[in-house]
TIDRENGU-856903 format. One record per residue: residue in one letter; x, y, z of N, C-alpha, C in turn. Coordinates in steps of 0.05 Angstrom, whole numbers, plus 32768, in hexadecimal, padded with zeros to 4 digits. Example, Ala and Ser with C-alpha at 12.3 -4.5 7.8 and 13.67 -1.06 7.14 Angstrom:
2
A81087F8E809C80F67FA6809C81087FBE809C/S81017FD3808E81117FEB808F81028001809D/
END
This chain:
338
M7C9D7D5A83E67C8D7D7183DB7C737D6483D2/T7C5C7D7683DB7C3F7D6B83D57C397D6F83B7/S7C2B7D5B83AA7C257D5F838E7C107D77838E/R7C107D87837B7BFC7D9B83767BE17D8D836D/P7BCD7D9783777BB27D8C836B7BB17D90834C/L7BA47D7C833F7BA37D7E83237B8C7D8F831F/R7B947DA6830E7B827DBD83077B757DBA82EC/K7B837DB282D67B7A7DAD82BC7B827D9282B2/L7B6A7D8282A87B6D7D6982A57B667D688282/G7B797D5E82737B777D5A82567B7E7D41824C/F7B777D3B82317B7F7D2382247B8A7D278208/L7B9B7D1881FF7BA97D1B81E67BA67D0181D5/T7B9E7D0781BA7B997CEE81A97BA47CF3818E/I7BAB7CDE81837BB87CDD81687BA47CDE8152/G7B8D7CD381557B777CD5813F7B797CBF812B/L7B807CA9812F7B847C93811D7B6D7C938109/F7B717C8980ED7B5B7C8680DC7B677C7080C8/D7B537C6480BB7B557C4E80A47B5C7C5D808C/P7B747C5A807F7B787C6980677B667C608051/D7B5B7C4B80517B467C46803B7B2C7C538041/D7B267C5A805A7B0D7C6980607B117C7B8077/P7B1E7C9280727B287CA280887B147CB38096/R7AFB7CB8808C7AEA7CCA809A7AE27CBC80B6/P7AD97CA380B87AD27C9A80D17AE57C9D80E9/G7AFE7C9B80E47B157CA180F57B157CBD80FF/H7B0F7CCF80EC7B117CED80F17AF87CF38104/E7AE07CE680F97AC77CEE81087ACA7CE0812A/S7AD87CCC812A7AD97CBF81427AEB7CD38155/T7AFE7CDE814A7B127CEF81587AFF7D088164/L7AEF7D1481557ADB7D2A815B7ACA7D20816F/D7AC07D08816E7AAC7CFB81827ABA7CFB819C/I7AD47CF1819B7AE37CF081B47AE57D0B81C3/I7AED7D2381B07AF07D3B81BE7AD57D4381C9/K7ABE7D3E81BD7AA67D4581C87AA37D3781E1/L7AA67D1D81E17AA77D1181F97AB87D198210/G7AD17D21820B7ADF7D2E821D7AD47D47822B/E7AC77D5982197AB87D6D82247AA17D658236/D7A907D5182317A7D7D48823F7A857D3C825B/L7A9B7D2F82587AA77D2482727AB47D3A8285/G7AB67D54827B7AC27D69828C7ADF7D6E8287/F7AEA7D6182737B077D65826D7B0D7D848268/D7B247D8C826E7B2A7DA7826B7B347DAE824E/S7B427D9982447B4F7D9B822A7B517D84821A/A7B517D8582017B547D6E81EE7B6A7D7581DB/W7B7D7D6281D87B967D6981C57B987D5781AE/L7BA17D5F81977BA87D4E81827BC77D4C8179/R7BCC7D3481767BE67D30816B7BE87D38814E/H7BFF7D3B81457C017D4281277C117D288118/R7C087D2281037C147D0D80F47C147D1380D7/H7C297D1580CA7C2D7D1580AC7C337CFC809F/L7C277CF580887C2C7CDE80777C277CC78089/Q7C157CC6809B7C0E7CB080AA7BEE7CAF80AD/H7BE47C9C80B97BC87C9980BC7BBC7CA480D8/G7BC57CBD80DD7BBE7CCA80F67BBB7CE880EC/I7BAD7CF680FE7BA47D1180F57BBE7D2280EB/S7BBB7D2C80D17BD17D3A80C57BCA7D5980C5/S7BB17D5F80C87BA67D7C80CA7B9A7D8280E2/P7BA47D8280FA7B9A7D8781147B887DA18116/I7B917DB481067B837DD081087B687DCD80FC/A7B697DBC80E47B4E7DBA80D87B3A7DA980EC/M7B487D9580F87B367D86810A7B2C7D958122/L7B3D7DA7812C7B377DB981437B227DCC8139/A7B227DD681227B0D7DE881187AF17DD8811B/A7AF47DBE810F7ADD7DAF81127AD27DAB812F/A7AE37DA3813E7ADF7D9D815A7AD27DB78167/S7ADE7DD0815F7AD17DE8816C7AB67DEF8168/Q7AAC7DE181537A8F7DE5814A7A7C7DD08158/R7A897DBA81647A7C7DA6816E7A7C7DA6818E/T7A8D7DBA81977A937DBE81B47A907DDA81BB/S7A8B7DE081D87A897DFE81DC7A9D7E0881F3/R7AAA7DF282037AB87DFB82197AD57DF08217/I7AD97DD482107AF27DC982137B057DD88204/E7B1F7DDB82117B367DE682027B3F7DD181F0/L7B4B7DDB81D77B537DCA81BF7B707DD081B9/G7B807DB981B97B9C7DC081B77BAB7DAD81A5/T7BC27DB5819A7BD37DA4818C7BED7D9D819A/A7BF77D84819B7C0C7D7B81A97C1B7D668199/V7C2B7D6D81877C317D87817E7C2D7D8B8160/I7C2E7DA781567C327DAB81397C517DAC8135/P7C5C7D9A81257C787D9B811F7C7F7DB38109/L7C887DC881107C887DE281017C9A7DDD80E6/G7CAB7DC880E67CBB7DC280CF7CA67DBE80B5/W7C8E7DB580B87C7D7DB380A47C6D7DC9809C/E7C707DDE80AC7C5F7DF580AA7C6B7E1080A0/N7C5B7E2380947C647E3D808F7C567E4F80A6/P7C677E5880B87C5D7E6880D17C4A7E7E80CA/L7C4A7E8A80B47C367EA080AF7C1B7E9480AA/R7C1A7E7F80987C027E7180917BF57E6580AE/L7C077E5780BA7BFE7E4B80D27BF17E5D80E5/A7BFD7E7380E97BF17E8880FA7BD57E9080F2/E7BD27E9480D87BB87E9A80C97BA27E8580D4/D7BAB7E6880D07B997E5580D67B937E5380F5/L7BA57E5781067BA47E5481237B907E69812C/A7B947E8281237B847E9A812C7B657E978122/T7B637E8981097B467E8880FF7B387E748111/V7B477E5F81197B377E4A81267B347E508143/D7B467E62814D7B467E6C81677B2D7E7D816B/L7B297E8C81597B117EA181597AF87E928154/L7AF77E7C81437AE17E6981417AD97E5B815B/S7AEC7E53816D7AEA7E4781817AE37E55819A/G7AE37E6E81987AE17E8281AD7AF87E8381C1/G7B0E7E7F81B47B2A7E8281C57B327E6981D3/R7B2D7E4F81C77B317E3881D57B4B7E2B81CB/I7B587E3581B87B6E7E2481AB7B877E2B81BB/N7B947E1181BF7BB27E1181CC7BC57E0481B9/P7BD17E1581A77BE37E0881947BFD7E0181A1/G7C047DE5819C7C1F7DDC81A77C307DD8818F/V7C497DE081907C5C7DE081777C757DD38180/S7C847DCA816D7CA27DC681737CB07DCB8159/V7CCA7DC7815A7CDD7DCF81427CED7DB6813B/G7CFE7DB981287D0D7DA4811C7D097D9D8101/P7D167D8D80F37D117D8680D87CF87D7480DA/P7CEB7D7480C27CD47D6180C47CDC7D4180C6/M7CCE7D3280D07CD57D1580D57CD97D0880B7/N7CEF7CF780B77CF27CED809D7CFB7D028088/W7D097D1480917D137D2C80807D1E7D258065/E7D2F7D1380627D3E7D0E804B7D297D028035/T7D167CF6803D7D017CE8802D7CE87CFB8025/V7CE47D0E80357CD07D21802F7CD27D3E8024/K7CEE7D4480267CF57D6080227CF07D6A8004/E7CF47D547FF17CED7D617FD57CD07D637FD3/A7CBD7D567FE07CA17D5B7FDE7C997D757FF0/L7CA77D7A80057C9E7D9180197CAB7DA8800F/Y7CC37DA880067CD17DC280007CE57DBC7FE8/P7CD87DB87FD27CE57DAD7FBA7CFD7DC47FB0/D7CF87DDE7FB67D0D7DF17FAD7D177DFF7FC3/T7D147DF97FE17D1E7E087FF57D277DF88009/A7D2A7DDA80067D2E7DCB801B7D4A7DD48028/G7D607DDB801C7D757DE380297D757DFD8036/A7D647E0B80307D617E26803D7D4E7E2A8054/E7D417E1380597D2C7E14806F7D387E16808C/D7D2D7E26809C7D397E2980B77D257E1A80CC/F7D2E7E0580D87D1E7DF380E87D247DFA8105/S7D327E10810A7D3A7E1681267D267E228137/Y7D2C7E2D814F7D157E3B815F7D0D7E558151/R7D1B7E60813E7D157E7581317CF87E748125/R7CF47E59811B7CD97E53810D7CC17E5A8123/V7CC77E5381397CB17E57814D7CB07E768156/E7CC77E8281547CC57EA181577CB37EAF8144/R7CB77EA5812A7CA87EAF81157C8B7EB08118/L7C867E9581217C667E8F81257C5E7EA0813D/L7C6E7EA281537C647EAE816B7C5E7ECE8161/G7C737ED781527C6E7EF4814B7C577EFA813B/F7C507EE781267C377EEB81187C1F7EE8812A/V7C1E7ED481397C097ED2814C7C027EEB815E/R7C1A7EF6816B7C177F0C81797C107F27816A/G7C107F2581537C0A7F3E81407C1F7F4D8137/D7C397F4481397C4E7F51812C7C497F56810F/K7C5B7F6B81077C587F7180E87C617F5980D7/A7C507F5180C37C597F3D80B17C617F498097/T7C5C7F6380927C617F7180797C647F8F807F/D7C707FA0806E7C747FB9806F7C5B7FC88061/F7C4C7FB980527C357FC680457C1A7FC28055/S7C0D7FD780567BF07FD3805F7BDF7FEA8051/G7BC67FE980547BB37FFD80487BA67FF4802E/A7B9A800780207B898000800A7B9A7FFE7FF1/Q7B917FEB7FDF7B9D7FE67FCA7B887FE37FB2/G7B867FF57F9E7B707FF37F8B7B567FFD7F98/V7B3F7FF37F8E7B257FFC7F967B1B7FF37FB2/V7B1D7FD77FB37B137FC97FC87B247FBA7FDB/E7B3E7FB57FD47B537FA47FE17B5E7FB67FF9/V7B5D7FAC80107B697FB880277B7C7FA48037/F7B947FAA80387BA67F9680447BB27F9F8061/S7BB57F8A80717BC07F90808A7BE07F89808C/D7BF07F95809C7C0A7F8F80A27C0E7F7980B7/R7BFB7F6D80BF7BFE7F5680D37BED7F4280C9/V7BEE7F2980D47BE27F1180CD7BC57F1480D8/E7BB27F0F80C27B947F1180C97B897EF780C3/P7B717EF280D37B6B7F0080ED7B7D7EFE8104/H7B797F1081157B8D7F11812E7B777F0A8146/S7B827EF581547B737EEA816C7B837EF38185/P7B7B7F0B81957B8B7F1681AA7B967F0181C0/G7B877EED81C47B8F7EDD81DC7BA17EC281D6/L7BA47EC081BD7BB27EA481B37BCE7EA581B9/A7BDC7EBB81B97BF77EBC81C07BFD7EAF81DD/G7BEB7EB581F07BF07EA9820A7BE77E8C820C/R7BDF7E8181F67BDA7E6581F77BEC7E5581E3/M7C007E5E81DF7C137E5081CE7C277E3F81E0/W7C2A7E2781D67C377E1281E77C4F7E0981D5/Y7C657E0081E57C7D7DF281D67C827DD981E2/G7C817DC681CD7C857DA781D77CA47DA181D8/G7CB17D9D81EF7CCD7D9B81EF7CD27D8081FE/A7CE97D7281F87CF37D5D82047D0F7D608210/S7D197D7982107D357D7F821A7D387D94822B/L7D4C7D9582367D517DAC824A7D547DC78239/R7D607DC682217D637DDD820F7D487DE98207/S7D347DD582017D1B7DDE81FA7D0D7DEA8213/A7D0E7DDC82277D017DE682417D077E048246/Q7D237E0A82417D2B7E2482497D247E388232/W7D237E2F821B7D1C7E4182067CFF7E498208/A7CEE7E37820D7CD17E3B82107CCA7E508225/G7CDB7E4A823D7CD87E5E82537CE07E79824E/E7CF67E7A82407D027E9682387CF07EA88227/H7CDF7E9782157CCF7EA582037CB27EA5820B/G7CAC7E9C82247C937EA382317C7E7E918225/M7C837E7A821B7C727E6682147C687E53822A/N7C537E4782267C4C7E3082377C5A7E15822D/F7C5C7E0382427C707DED823B7C617DD3823C/L7C647DC482287C587DA782267C727D928229/T7C6E7D80823B7C807D6D82447C6F7D52823F/S7C7A7D4182317C6C7D2882297C7A7D108237/S7C727CF8822B7C7A7CDE82357C997CD8822A/V7CA47CEC821D7CBF7CE7820F7CD27CFD8216/V7CE67CF882217CFF7D0D82297D197D04821E/K7D2C7D16821C7D487D1082167D577D098230/A7D637CF4822F7D737CEC82497D8F7CFB8246/E7D907D13824F7DA67D26824C7DB77D258266/E7DAA7D27827C7DB77D2A82977DB37D1482AA/A7D9F7CFF82A27D9B7CEB82B47D8C7CD582A2/E7D857CBC82AD7D777CAA82A17D5D7CA382AD/D7D537CB582C17D3C7CAD82CD7D267CC082C2/F7D127CB682B77CFE7CC982A97CF17CE182B9/A7CE87CD982D17CDD7CF082E17CF17D0282EA/E7D087CFA82EF7D1C7D0F82F97D237D1F82E1/I7D267D1582C77D2D7D2682B07D127D3B82AB/Q7CFC7D2D82AC7CE47D4182A67CE17D5882BB/L7CE87D4F82D47CE87D6482E87CFD7D7A82E3/S7D117D7482D67D277D8782D37D1E7D9A82C2/H7D0E7D8F82AC7D047DA082957CF07DB182A0/V7CDD7DA882B27CC97DBA82BA7CD57DD382CB/R7CE87DCA82DA7CF37DE082ED7D057DF082DD/T7D137DE982C77D247DFB82B47D107E0D82A6/F7CFC7E04829E7CEA7E12828D7CDD7E2B82A1/R7CD57E2582B97CC87E3882C87CDF7E4D82D4/K7CF67E3F82D57D0E7E5382DC7D137E6A82CA/H7D117E6482AF7D127E77829A7CF97E878291/H7CE37E7F829C7CC87E8882947CC57EA482A4/P7CBA7EBA82977CB17ED282A67C9E7ECE82BE/D7C8D7EB782BB7C787EB082D07C837E9F82E4/G7C9D7E9682E37CA97E8482F57C977E6A82FE/D7C927E6983177C827E4D831E7C687E4D8316/R7C5C7E64830A7C417E6683007C407E5F82E2/A7C567E5B82D57C557E5582BA7C4A7E3A82B3/R7C3B7E38829C7C2D7E2182997C3C7E0A828E/V7C397DF382997C457DD882927C307DC8828E/S7C2F7DB5827A7C1B7D9E82767C2A7D868270/Q7C297D7182807C317D56827D7C217D45826F/G7C2E7D34825E7C1C7D21824B7C267D06824A/L7C237CFA82647C287CDB82687C127CC9825B/V7C197CB282527C067C9E824C7BF77C918263/V7BDF7C9482657BD27C86827E7BBB7C768272/I7BB87C5C827D7BA27C4C82757B947C3F828F/P7B807C4F82997B737C4482B07B5C7C2D82A5/T7B5C7C1882B77B4D7C0282AB7B367BFF82BF/D7B2E7C1282D07B177C0B82E27B017BFF82D6/S7AF57C0982C27ADF7C0182B67AE07BEE829B/A7AFC7BE982977B037BD7827D7AF77BBB8281/N7AF07BB2826B7AE77B93826D7B017B85826A/A7AFD7B67826A7B137B56826B7B267B588251/E7B167B5A82397B247B5D821E7B357B74821D/Q7B297B8C82297B377BA582267B507BA38237/K7B4E7B9782507B657B9882617B797B858254/A7B727B74824B7B8B7B60823A7B977B6F8226/K7B887B7E82157B947B9182017BA77BA58206/Y7B9B7BB082207BAC7BC6822D7BC57BBE8237/A7BC47BA682437BDB7B9B824C7BEF7B95823A/A7BE67B8982237BF97B81820F7C057B998203/Y7BF67BAF82017C007BC881F47C167BD38204/V7C137BD5821F7C267BDC82337C3F7BCC822F/E7C3B7BB182327C537B9F82327C647BA2821C/K7C567BAA82037C667BAB81EA7C777BC481EA/R7C6E7BDB81F77C7A7BF181F87C8C7BF6820D/T7C8E7BE682237C9F7BE982397CBE7BE68236/P7CC87BD482277CE27BD182257CF07BEC821A/R7CE47BFC820B7CF07C1582037CF07C2A8219/T7CE67C2582327CE97C3782487CFE7C2E825B/R7D0D7C1B82527D227C1182677D3D7C1F8264/E7D417C2B824E7D5B7C3A82487D567C4E8231/P7D6A7C6182307D657C74821C7D677C6981FE/Q7D567C7381E87D557C6981D17D647C7A81BD/G7D777C6F81AC7D7F7C7B81937D927C918199/P7DA17C9B81827DB77CAD81867DAF7CC88196/A7D947CCC81987D877CE281A57D857CE081C2/R7D847CC381CC7D837CBB81E77D667CC481F0/M7D527CBC81E27D387CC481E87D2D7CAE81F9/L7D217CB782117D197CA782297CFB7CA7822B/F7CED7C90822A7CD27C8F822B7CC67C888245/S7CB17C9582507CA57C8E82667C957C768265/P7C937C6582797C827C4C827A7C667C568279/D7C557C4A82697C397C4C826C7C2E7C468286/L7C1C7C5282927C107C4F82AC7BF47C4182A4/I7BF27C2982AE7BDB7C1782AC7BD47C0D82C7/G7BBB7C0982CB7BB07BFF82E27B957C0E82EA/S7B8D7C0A83027B757C19830D7B7C7C38830F/S7B657C4683107B6E7C6383147B7F7C6A832E/A7B777C5B83437B847C5C835D7BA07C57835A/E7BA67C45834B7BC37C3A83487BD37C4D8337/I7BC77C5683217BD37C6C83127BD87C848323/A7BC37C8E832F7BC47CA583427BDC7CA48354/D7BE27C8A83637BF87C8A83747C117C8C8365/Q7C167C82834E7C2B7C84833D7C317CA48334/L7C1C7CAE832D7C207CC783247C287CDF833D/L7C197CD983537C207CE8836A7C3C7CE58377/A7C477CCE836C7C657CC883757C777CD0835E/H7C6E7CDD83477C7D7CE283317C897CFF8336/A7CA27D0183377CB07D1A833D7CA77D32832B/A7CA07D3083127C9C7D4583017C7B7D4B8301/F7C6C7D3583047C527D3A83087C497D4A8323/R7C5B7D4783377C567D5583517C557D73834D/E7C627D7A83377C677D9A83347C577DA7831E/I7C457D9583137C337DA182FF7C187D9F8305/D7C057DB282FA7BE97DAD83027BD57DAD82E9/E7BE57DA482D17BD57DA082B77BDF7D8682AB/V7BCD7D7782A17BD67D5F828F7BC67D5D8275/A7BD37D4F82627BC57D46824B7BCB7D2A8247/F7BBD7D1882567BC67CFD82577BC27CF28237/A7BD77CE6822C7BD87CD982147BC87CBD8213/L7BB57CBD81FE7BA67CA681FA7BB87C9381E8/P7BB97C7A81EF7BC97C6681DC7BC17C6A81C0/F7BD57C6581B07BCF7C6781917BBF7C578184/S7BBD7C4181897BB17C2B81777B977C1F8184/F7B8A7C2B81957B747C2081A57B597C278191/D7B457C1A819C7B297C1D818B7B1A7C338198/H7B037C3F818A7AF47C5281977AE77C4A81B0/P7ADC7C3181B47AD27C2E81D17AE47C2D81E7/D7AFE7C2681E07B157C2681F27B1A7C4081FC/Y7B1A7C5581E97B1E7C7181F27B087C7B8202/V7AF07C7381FC7AD77C7A820E7ADC7C738228/Q7AE67C58822B7AEB7C4F82457AFE7C5A8256/I7B147C5E82487B2E7C6D82557B277C89825D/L7B1B7C96824C7B167CB482537AFF7CB58268/T7AEA7CA482697AD77CA4827E7AE47C9C829A/D7AF67C8B829A7B047C8782B27B197C9B82BD/I7B247CAA82A97B357CBD82AE7B277CD582BA/A7B117CDC82AF7AFF7CF482B87AF27CEC82D2/G7AE87CD282D47AD87CCC82EA7AE77CC18304/R7B007CB682FE7B0D7CAC83177B2C7CB48318/L7B3B7CB583067B577CBC83037B577CDA830D/G7B4B7CEA82FD7B4C7D0583007B467D0D831D/P7B2D7D0783297B277D0D83427B3C7D028359/A7B4A7CED83517B5E7CE083657B787CF48367/L7B787D0383517B8E7D15834B7B897D328357/G7B6F7D3583637B667D52836E7B597D608359/W7B537D5683407B427D63832D7B277D63832E/R7B197D7783277AFB7D7883267AF27D80830C/P7ADF7D7183027AD77D7582E27AC77D9282E4/V7AC87D9D82CD7AB87DB582C77A9D7DB182C8/S7A8E7DC082D77A717DBC82D97A617DC982C4/
END
């Protein structure tokens, strides 16, 4: 089967910062998003990190990015809904979507918050035992985003107060840009059945095989099989790619050491959940393109959000993004937005 030409090129960043001086790191992330737009990328995505030194409030960051850019789509990959109230999140998403001119692509996932036993008293001191971290939490969010009733009351109250029975503001196109980030067959099927878009990353559950590309391909096909749009349903792949075309010797050495340190975890499933990590792709853009074009899952998608390595410096991200947009993307059939 021939690979589909790459139609949408995006990138994903964690947005690291110095805890003793966090503003420069946040500003650097905004600069990287603006650079992405200038280079012609179709989308920029933020990871979500709580109680860490990475972006904890991607919606606030995307609000800022929406005012510094005019075209690039802005996404989250992903917001873990265990930390969120779906109604409040729907309000924030719609507000930022309207401010951006309809460019927000919210990606979400479910499950208990990371390190649940140590954070539950701070996060849900009175309701920890009653919180529902199932797909139902996504369904609530989708309903609010789509404009379903949130209350039985609407109309005037008193002299000046007017209330709506749905979440306000309402952004009409936002529901069609909701994504689910999944690593299992069950999640792929659920996302398809509920008409969402599907984010598949560099981590999957080794349920039916131990070959990463084979597993990811099964997720893509399962999602589309159960989606109303079938083969036209949107899937985005998020592998880690590190092109070295314009990297200097010091950068190349740093990149190689980073990949070498992470490679052992890709050789077999990790932990009780049997999570399987994709190898990072490093080399010239031509070499990486050859690997992607031979990747079973990549051959069936036409959107990507390549993940930037977590711990690199701003100049490194500039070099990597410049090579992705100028060399790797075109080698995969992509053309930058003019």
